[in-house]
N, C-alpha and C positions, 0 to 999 in steps of 0.2 A: 790426409786432408785433400779435398777435391781441388782440382785445378780450375781456373777460369773456364777453360774449354769444356771440362766435364759438366760444369753447371750450365753453360750455354747450350749444351747438347742434351740436357735432361729431357726425357720423354714425359710429357704431361697428358698424354691421350687418356690415361686411366682416370683422370680427374673429371672428365666430361666437360672440361672448360677449354676455351681457345683464347688466343690473343689476336685481336683485330687491330691492325695498324691503319688508322684513319689518315688519309693523305689529301692535302688540298694545296691550292696555289695561293701564295702570299701576295702582299701588297704591291710588289714590283711587277707582278704579272708573269714573272719567269722563275721566281724562287719557289721551291717545293718544301712544304712543311709537313710534319706528321707527328702523331702521338698514338700510343697504344692503350687498349683497354681490355679487360677480361670479360668474356661473355660465355654463356652456355652454348655449346656447339654440338654437332657441326652446323655451320651456316652455308647454305647453298644458293641463296638469292639475296640481293641487297635489300629487298623489301622486308626481310626478316630482321634487319639491323635497326637499332634505335638511332635517332638523331643524336648529335652531341654538340658541344660548344667549345669555344676557345677564346682567349683574350686577343681580340682584334687590335687593341692598342699596341700590342707588342709585335704585330706583323704589318703595321701601316694601313690597317683596314677599318679602324674605328677609333673614336676619341676615348680618352681615359675615363670620362664620366659616363659613358654608355658603351662599354667595350665588348659586350657579348656578341659573338658571331655564331650562327648555327650551321652545323655541318649536316648536309643531306647525303646519305650514302647513295651512290649511283651505279657503281660497278665493283665486282670483287674478283680477286685473283689469288691463287695459292701463294703463300709466303715462302720464297726460296731461302730465306735467311733463318727462319724458325722451324720450317718444315711442318710435318704432321698436318693437322686440320687448321692450322693458323692461316690467317688471310690478310691480304692487303686490300684496302677499301678506298676506291677513288670517290672523293666527295666534291660537291660544289657548295658555295657559301651564300648565306642569307642573313638578313636582319631578323630579330625575334618576331617581327610582324610578317615574315615570309617574303620580303622583297629581296630580289637578287642583288648582291653587291656589284658595284661597277667593275670589279675585277673578276666577277663570275661570268666568263664568256660562254660557259657551257649552256646556261639558261637560254640565251638568245639562239645558240646553235640548235638546241632542242626544238624551239619554235619552228625553225626552218625545216629541220629533218622530219618533223611530225606532220608537215603539210602533205595532203594526199598526192599532189602532183610529184613531190619528191619521193615519197614512199613508193609510188607506182614505178618510178624509174630505177629503183634499187641502186643508188650510187655506190660504186666501188672506189676505194682509195688505196694507193700504195705509197707510203711516205718514206722518203730516203733521208734519214737523220744523220747529218755529218756533225762531228764534234772533234775537239782537240784536247789532248792530254797534256797537262803542264806539270813541271816539277814544282813541288809545293813551296819551297823556300824562296824561289826566284821567279816564279810565274813565267817560266820559259819552256817551250815545248819539250816533251819527254824525248830524251836521246840527243838533243842538240847540245853542243859544247857551250858552257857557261860564257855568256857575253859574245858568242860567235854563232856561226851558221854552218849547217851541213852543206854538202854539194848541191848543185842546182837540181830542180825538179826533173823528173824523168824516170829514175829507177824505183821510186817509192810506191807508185800506184799498184796495188795488188802484189807488192814486192815481198820477197822472202829473204831471210838472212839477217844476221846481227847488225849489219850496216844499213839496213833498209827498213826494217819493221820493228818499231819500238812500242811496247805495250800490248803485245798479242795476248798474254795471259789474262789481262783485264778484259779484253775484247771477248775472248772465249768464255770466261767466267760469266760475263753478262749475257752472252748468247744462250748458254745452257740455263741460266737462271730465268730468262724470259720464257724459254720453252717450258720449263717446269711450272712457271706461274700460269701458263695458259694463254700467253700473248702470242698472236700470230706473227711472230718474227720470221721473216722469210730469207734472211741472209745477212752477211757482213763482208766488209772488204777494207783493206788499207786504202787511204786516199792519196791524192797527188802530192800534197804537202806532207813531209814526214812528221810523225807524231799525231797525225789526223786520221780518223777512222770514220766508217759509216756502218749503220745497221738499217735494215728495211723492215717496216711493219706493213703487212697487207698481203693480198687484198682483203680489206675489211669494209663492211657495209656501214654507211652513215656515221652517226655520232660515235659508234664504237671505235672508229679510227682514232678519234681524239682521246678517248678513254685509254686505249691501249698504248698510244704514244706517250702519254703522261706517265702511265705505269712503267713503261720501259725506261723513260728518263729517270724516274725515281730509283729504279733498280740500279741503273748505271751510276747514279749519285752515291748509292750505298756501296757498290763494288769499289768505286774509286776512293771512297772514304776508308775502306778496309785496306786498300793498297797504298794509302797515304799519298795519293796523286790528286791533283786538282782537275776538275772537269770544266771545260769552257765551251759554251755555245755562241761565243762571239763570232759574228759573220766574217770578220777580217782580223783574226788574232795577231797576225804578223804583217806589217806593212811591207810594200815592195813587191818583188817578183815571186810572190807566193800565192797559191790558190786560197780563196776564202772558203767559208763553210755555209752550206745551204741546207734546205730541207725540201727537196723537190717533191711535188705532189703529182703522182700519177692518178689519172681519173677516167672513169667511164660510167655511162648510164646504160640501162637496158637497151634503149634505142640505138646507142652507139655500138653495142656488142652484137646487134642483129644485122641482117642483110641490109645494105644501104646505109649503114651506120657512119660511113666516112663523110657523107654529106651532112649528117647531124653534127659530127665532130667539127667540120669547117664552120658551120653556123655558130656553134658554141665558142670557137676560137674568135670569131668575129665579135661576139658579145664581150668576150674578155678584153679584146682590143679597145672597144668603146669605153670600157670601165677601167682602163689601165691605171689611171691615177688613183682611183679608189682602192684598188687591190694593192698597189705599191704602198699606200699609206698604212695598210693593215698587215703587211707581210713581214714585219719584224723591225726592231730598232737597229740602226747602224747599217742598214742594207745598202745605203748609198756608197759605203766604202767597199762593198763587194761587187755591186752591179756596175761595172765600169766599161763593159764591152771587151774586157780582157779576161784571161784565165777562165775560159768556158762560161762566160756570162754575156748577156745582152746589156747594152747601156740602159740605165734606169729610166731615162727620159724618153725612150723609144720602145714601142711594142712591135714585135716581129714574131713570125713563126716559120718553121721549116721542117722538112722531112730529114730526120737523122742529123739535125744541125744543133750541136750543143752550144752554139753561140747565139741562139735565138731565145726569145722570152718563153716560147712554147715549142716543144719538140714533138713531132709525130714520128713514130717508129716506121721502119721500112715494111715490117710485116703488116702493120695497119693499113698503109697505103696499098700494098699488094693485095690484101684480102678484102679491102673495101669496108672494113669494120674493125673495131678494137678500142683503143684508148689513146690519150695523149698525156704529155708530161708538162706541167707548169713548173718552169725552172726558176721562177722569180723568188719564192719564199726563202727567207733567211733561216739559218740554223736555230735562231731563238724565237721563231714564230710560234704563235699559239695555234695548235692544230684544230681547236674548236672554231676559231675565227676563220682560218684558211679553208678548211673543208666545207664549212657551211656557206661561206661567201662564194666559193666556186659553184656550189649547188644552186644558190640563190640567183647568181648571175646567169648561169647556163640553162636552168630549168624554169625558174619563176619569173625572171625579168623579161619583159617584152619591149625591146627598143622601138623608137618611133619609126625607124626605117629598116629595110632588109639588111642583113649583115654579111651575106655571102661575099660581096665584092668590096667590103670595106677594107679588109686587110688581106693582101695577097701573100703567098708564101715568100720567104726571104730569097729563095732561089730565083725569083722573078724581079728582085731588086725593088719591090714595093714595100714600104714600111709606113707606119703611122706615127708621125712625130707628135710630141705633146708640147 
């Protein structure tokens, strides 16, 4: 008799069929849903895939009397769980009449990224996704004593050893699965709070950054499911003297990467300062619990920037300042942010938006003690 693992590992390549796992974002805006279907393969382009549908009344996205929601395939990745020619399909969601659902943030992002001014600037993103691993039965960080706390923060960031790093097998399994899938995952590390980790996606151009981060999140959900561990993107999972979880967005445009780019960067940061309230409102739920001005964050009510300053809203690297070109890091987004919203909003503000006044002198670097209060 075959074991469950034998059946799971059956090779179906001779059947000339594949399994395509359609993935979409549910009604909360953060929950990831998926279901599989059999198709003739191989599939190498999302345009080869048919649209599909699901019951939106069961995901909080449609009423029961008119529950059909249509899935539009947008990006494909190799399936690290089924292997072979099987694929993961990132989709966005529409009504039967072709109207994007309110929870479909990709559609609005595509409008921004498809504008010529944005295309010409070739925006690069590097997204630093922090997350926390929790013990399933008690919803308490992995490795922490039940009802208690580990030692103070300090030894855990990039730490090694059984008393410092908890969940590394999950992290490495996810890392390799993302590489196999074709996601441009560029690294991983243990974070400041024990039980908390980070992976980075990028540099990736335009809307692909959102597609790839959602695919990486899906894979991480599946890996933690196998490990019987709960995955949390809460921006402040443990109250008190513990770091929160963010999703810092590293960003540059073609103009910023060329000679004289530092001046373009400073103008872009000035624009972000003028729209600080708008960005904060879109940068994730519960972010006010994280952006307190402590634990490597800026206060949520104040916009600031600085060179090599992790207590600022926006950080510019030393190399960028020295070379006069490069990128900057927006440190405000929460770990549960929608990457379609954040990446497109940064592009819209810095490339498409023309403020009524010049921005160079609106926000001085934090080292000069000038900040923009709200």
